[in-house]
N, C-alpha and C positions, 0 to 999 in steps of 0.2 A: 516686834521687832523695831530696834533702834535704826534711825537713818542718820548719816554724816552732816545732811544739810535737808532744806527743805525743797528743793529739786529731785533731791534723792527720792523724798517720801511722796511727790505729790506725782511723778512719774508716772504711775500706772492709773491714775485717774484724769490725767491732764485733758487727755483728748476727749472725756466725755461732756467736756462744757463746749456747747454749741458754740458760744463767743470764740471761743480759742481758736476754731476751724475757722468759724468766719471769716474774723481778723486775719489771718494766715491768708486767704484765698483773695481776700479785698487789697492786702499789701502785696502778694505776690504778681495780682492782676496790674495794680498801678504800676510795679516795676518794669514788669514785660512791656508794657505799653509804651512807658515815658523811655527808654532805654532808646538810644539810635542804634545798636547793634541788637540782632535777634538770634544769634546763632554763637553757642561759646565752645571752646575746649576744653576748659576746665574752670568748675564753679565751686565755691566754698560758702555753706550757711555757718557763719559763726555764731556758737550760742543757740544751737539747732533745737535744742530740746529732744520732742519726740519726731521731729522734723516735718512739721506741719508747713512751714514756711518752703524752705528748701526742697520737698517732694515735688511742687510745682515747675520745677524747671529741668526735670528728667527728661522733659521731651525737647528741650531748646540747647541742651548740653551734653558734650560727649561723657564726661565724668564730673558727678557732685560729691563734694566730701562734705560731709556733717560733722561738725567739730563741736565738741561739747566737753565740761569738766564732769559731768554727771554719768557715774555707770549706768544708772537704773533709767535714766532718760534715753541714753543710746541702747540699753537693753531692748526696751519697748520699741524703737525706731527699728533695731535690727529684725524682731519680730516681724514687723510691719514689712520692711523689706523683702526680706525672705518670702513671705506669704504671697505679696504682688509680684514676686519674680523680677524685681528690679535689679538688673545686673551692672547697670552703670553707676550705683550710690555706694560709699563706703563711709565707714563709721570712725573719727579719730577722737580719742580721748585726749584733750591736749588742752595746757594750761596756756595760754599766750604769753605771760608773765615770768612762768617758769621752764618751759620746756623749748627747745631746739624748733625752731621754725623753717618750713622750707620759703626760701628765697625766691620770688617772683615765680611763683607756681599759677596764681589764679588770674583770670581773664574779668570775672565778678566775684564779688565777696558781699553777700545779703546777711541783714542780720535783723531780729526783730525782738524787740521788748529784752534787750541784753544790755545796751549800755547803762542804765540807769542803776544796773549792780557794779559798776565798774567804778573804783574810787576815783582813777587818774585816767579821765576822759581822752585829753590830748595823747597820753602814753599808749592808750587802748588803741585811738585811731592810728598812730606811728606803728604799733605792732602789724596791723592789717596792712597798711602800706607797704610794709617788709615783704609782705607775703604775695602783694600785688604786681601782676605785670607792668610795664610801663604803658601809660594808655588804658588801663584796667580801669574798671567801674567799682565804685564801694558806696552800696545803699546802707543806710542806716533809718532804721524806722523806731520808735520808741513813744512814749508817753510824753505829751508834752509837760511842762513844769505844772505841779498839781500841788494841795496842799496837804497832802498825806493820807488824805481819806481813801485812797485807790487800795491802799496794802493793808486797811484795816488792821492794823497794830504789827505788821511788820515792818522791820527798820532797814530798809537797803540804803545806800551811799547817796542816792540822790532820789528825791520825789518828781519822778520827771526828770526831762531836760529843757534847760533853755535854749531855743532854738539859734538866737544869733550868738550865744557862747558858742554853741555845737559849730556853726558855719564859722566863726572867725578862727576855732582851733584845726579845723580843717584845712582852709585856706593857709593859714601859716606853716601848714605840713606840706603845701604844694599842691593842695587839690583844688578842682574847679568844679564849683558849682553848676549843676545843669537841669536841677529838677528840684521843685520844693513844693509841698503839697500836704493836706490833710484826708487822706484816702478813708479815714474810719474815725467812727467815735464811740467809743463804750459807754452804754447807757447801762449804770448802776443804781438802781433805786429812784430814777430821775435824775441821776447827778451824772454829768456828760464830760467826760473824759476825752480829748482828743489824741489820735495816733497820728503823727506825722511821718511824712517819706522824705528825705534827703539824698540826692542821687548826685555823687562827684565823680568826677574823673581824675585819674592819677596823671600829673603832669610829666 
């Protein structure tokens, strides 16, 4: 079987890695603890993959939209949602750079390990801003800048993200930073890769 990209290829085994599950839970817990609001009407998980991050918000949101470009990631996610009977989760196959976007729909947009796959990071933030209600929250969690060893041969647009550059990009687009931390560190063969969390409020 041929796959159009590595995300479609890896979708059916992604949840088998305990680190993926643990990382998403740690990041979700850090988001929930550090947000000044603890109940939401509409939440989106951008770059949701199999839903490991966004699924943690089903109890504090009326609706959770899982947004991804990968057909197979969303297929795996839909199977999980169906088995668990989670009726407040919807999946959307959506490319924020090519497709029409909902205007100011979400109170909270969360994202994990997605932005280092985006070539133009400020443009990506701007697209999510368009989808976020005024006063809503954007959380970006990703690899801190690294030397390329994390991806072991893969060539994403960025080997992690420079946090200061990310902060400046968000602020230039009118976001107000309310929390910055490192809730998780990936340990691969005794090499350590911090995973940061930025929480912003749309002004």
